[in-house]
N, C-alpha and C positions, 0 to 999 in steps of 0.2 A: 718717847722711845720709838724709833722707826723700825720698819720691817727690814729684815736682813736680805741680802742679795741671794737669790736662788741660783745655784750652779746649773747651767743648761746641759743636762745629760739625761739619758733614758732613766725613768723611774723603774727600779728593779722589782719592787713589790707590786703584784698584779692588782690588788685591791686599792692601793694608793695610786697606782697608775690610772685606774678607772675613775677615782674621785678627782684626780688632777685633770683628766681629760674632760670630765663633765663640767668642772668649774671653769676651765680655760675656754671650752667651747661656748659656754654661756657668756663669758666675757668678750669673746671674739664676736659673737652675734650682737651683743650690746653695742660694741664699738662700730660695727657695720651699720646698725640702725642709727646711731648718732651721726655718723658720716653722711648717710643718706638724708637724714632730716635736716642737718645743718647746711649741707652743701647742695641739696637737691640732686644728688647723684643717684644713678640706678646701680644697685649693688646686688650681686649674687654670690653666695658662699656655699660651697658643698664640702662637707667633712665626712670622712669615713672613720668610725671608731676602730680601735685595734681588733675588735671582734668582727668587723666588716659591716656594721650597721650604719646606714647612711643618715646624715643630718643635713638640713639645708636651711638657709635664710635667704630671702630675696626681697628687694624693695623696688618695684611694687610686688613682683613675685618672681620666683626662680625660673619658671617656664618662659616668661617674656624676656628675661635677661638672657637666658640660654639661646632662645630663638634669635634674638637680636645679634648676639655674639656670633652664632653660626652663620647667619645671613651676611653679616659684615665680612666674615672670613671668606665666604663663598663669592661675594661681589668683587673681591680683590683679584680673584683668579678668573680665567676665562669660563664661559658658561659650560662648554663641553667638558672641561676638566673638572668643574665643580660637580657636574652630574656623575662623572666617573668616580670622583672621590666619594660622593654620597653613596653610590652603588657599592663601592669597596667597603665603606664604613658599615653599611647595612649588612653586607655579606659577612664581614668580620664579626659584627655583633650577633648575627644569627648563628654563626659557628660557635661563638662563645656561649650563647644561650643553650645550644644543643649539647655542648660539652658539660655545662653546669647541670643540665637536666640528667644527663647520663651519670654524672658523679653523684647527684642527689639520689637517684634510683639505686646506685651501687651502695651508697651509705645506708639507705633504708634496708636493703637486703642484709647488709653487714650487721645492722642494729638488730634485726629480727634473729639472725643467727646467734648473735651474742646473748640476746634475751633467752633463746632456747637453751644455749649452753649454761647460762646462769641457773635457769629453772631445773635443768637436768642435774647440775652440780648440787643444788639444794635438795634434790630428790622430789621436787614438786611435779605434778602433771604438766605436760607441755601446753595444754589449752587453758591454764589457769589465768592467763592474762588476755583480756578481750582486746581486739584491735582498736586503735584510735581511728575513727572514720575520717578525721581531718588529715591523717597522714597517708591515707590510701589513694591509689591512683584511680583514674576514671574506669579502667578495665576491672580493677579489683572491686570497686563499688558496684559495677554492673554484675559481676559474679556473685557478690554478696546479696544483691537484690534478687537475683534468680534463685539462689539457694534458700533465701527466706520465703520466697513465693512457693517453692516446692515444699518447704517445711510446713507452711500454712495449710497447703492442700492435704498433706499427710495427717496433720493434726485434725483437720476438719473431717477427713475420712475416718480416722480413729474415733473421734467423738460420735460420729453417726453409728459406727460399729458398737460402741459401748452403749449407746442409747437403745439400739436394737436388741442387744443382748440383755440389758436390764428389763426391757419390755417383755422379752421372752421369759425371763425368770419370773416376773410378776404373773404372767399368764400361766406359767407352769405351776406356780404356787396356788392359784385360784381354785383348781379342781380339788386340791387337798382341803381347802376351806369348805367347799361344797360337800365333800365326802364327810368331813367332820360334822356338818349340819345334819346330813341324813342319818348318820350314826346316832346323833343325839336325839333325833325324832323317834327313831326305832326303839330306843331304850326307854 
């Protein structure tokens, strides 16, 4: 009994789509490996999941294949134009990186606002959820470090105050003991 023919259209169920993506990606990488092994070909495959996660396969490795491909493309055109193309590409990629960083920061802020709204709706205190240090920016981490250092100094000062006050209380109670002794002697 053979396998039935699968109709080539978008899989509607997201969990089935993820399973199909994973299995087909594995099959694609296996075929690429077989082609590279059997024919001695250099192969590079880059796949992005529907969620945007990158997967790659390369024989001997993806970086060398990409470098070879980009250098081959650059050697076909004039040296001056390839430099300007590279500059344009770098500029475009830098702009995309800046845009993505801005979007990431906006999404973090939006997430924090949503967390606060959820906590407020549930009637919980707003500080019940500790921040995840892996999600904080460099500036936020620096502020957190400074506030922790200030807190440490305050705790240290408070501990010294408490130690001093407990020592004073002990000293204040000692004359009472001495008074009790003299009263006992006199009796």
